[in-house]
N, C-alpha and C positions, 0 to 999 in steps of 0.2 A: 503494500499499500504506500501511496505517495502522499505527501502533505506539503502544501506550499501557501504561503501567505506573505504579504506585506503590509507594514504598520508604518503610519507616520507619527511621530510622537513629538510632544513639545520639549524643548530643551531644557529639561528640568529634572531634577533628582528624583521626584515622585513619579516619573515614567518608568524607572528602573524596576521596580516590584512589578508593574502591570507585564514588563516584556519578558522578566525572568517567569512569571506565571504563566503566560501563553505557550512558550517554548516549552519549560516543564511538563505541562498539561499534554502537549502534543506527543512528546517523548513517551510519556508514561501510557499514554493511549496505544502506542505502539509496542508496549511492553520493553522499551529499552532499559537495561540494566542501569540500577540506581547509581553505581559508580560512575558511569558514562554520563548520565543526566547531570550529576552533580558537577562533572568537570565540563561540560558544555555552557551550563548557567553560570559558572564562575568566568569562564573567558568572555561570556556575552556580557555578563555585569561590567567586566574590565573594559571591554569596547566600548559599551554606551557611556559608562562612567568618563572615559576620556574625551567622548563629543559633548557631553554635559559640562564637562570643566573647561575643555580649551576649544571649543569650536567657534569661540567669538560671539559676535552679537546677532548670530543667525537663529531664528526662533524654533526651529524643529529639525528633526532627522529622521532618517527611515531606516527601518530593519527588514531586509527580507531572509525570509527563511525557506529552505526548500530539503524536505527528509525524504529519502527513498529508504529502500528496505537496509541498506548498508552502510550509509552516509548522511550525515546531516551538515549542512550547508548554510552558513548565515553571512550575509553581508550588511555592513553598518555603515550607511553613508551620509555625509554631512556637508555643508557648504564652507565648512573652514579653511583656514590656508594650508592644514596638512603639516606635516613635519618631515624632517630629515631622520630616518631611521637609525642611521650610524651615529648622529649625535644625542639620540636620546637614550642609549645604551647606558646602563648603569655602570658607574666606575668601580673598579676594584675596591673592597674595603666599605662600600656604601650600604647604609643600613635599609637600602631598597626603596626609601621614601620616594624618590624620583625615579620614575622609569619601571617602579614595581609592576604596574599592570603589563606592560610588555613582557616582563620576564614570566609573569604567570601566564600569560595567554600562549606564548611559545611552549612553556610546559606542559598546558593542558589540551592542546588541540594536535592533530596530525599535520596540518598546513596552515599557515599563518601569511597573508599576504597584506601589503599596504599598496593600493593602487590609486592613481589620479585616472578618474573615469572620464571617458570622451566629453562628457557634458560639464568637465570642470570641476565636479564634486569629488570629494576624497571617500575612498572605500577600505573598509577593513574587511578582510574575508577571511572567515574560520572556516575549516573543514575538519571534521572528526568521524572515524570510522565507528560504527554503533555494533554494540553488543546487546543481544536481547537475552532476556530472562525467558525460562521456560515457564510456560502457561501452565497451570495445575488444571488438567481436564478431569472431572469426575465421568465416571462410566455408568450409565444406568443400570439399575439393578435388575 
């Protein structure tokens, strides 16, 4: 079963729980393993939090989600100025305050890309292979 949806959200911290809940419910509906759901939701939270914190004066952002039988793809798009990934890395010995979200996203997903879209918007692309939990099926008596 494939699920896909797109949501435009206000660039406000209150939008984060809504987005987390939507993605969590979609993955739970597909019986994705809880550990995998937790990793995807945390990576998504970091990507959205970066937009909320750094996208400048733009009032909204967009999240596109596509879930197939084996992979969850998420794109977080904003109209901000973007950043240089090389300059955003955390220096050695840092307590990870700056750049912590990038480190977490890299560790939690299988593929992480930062792209300037053709329309000028900036996009963070996350992809994670899915593990499903076996569904308990009761046999009729």
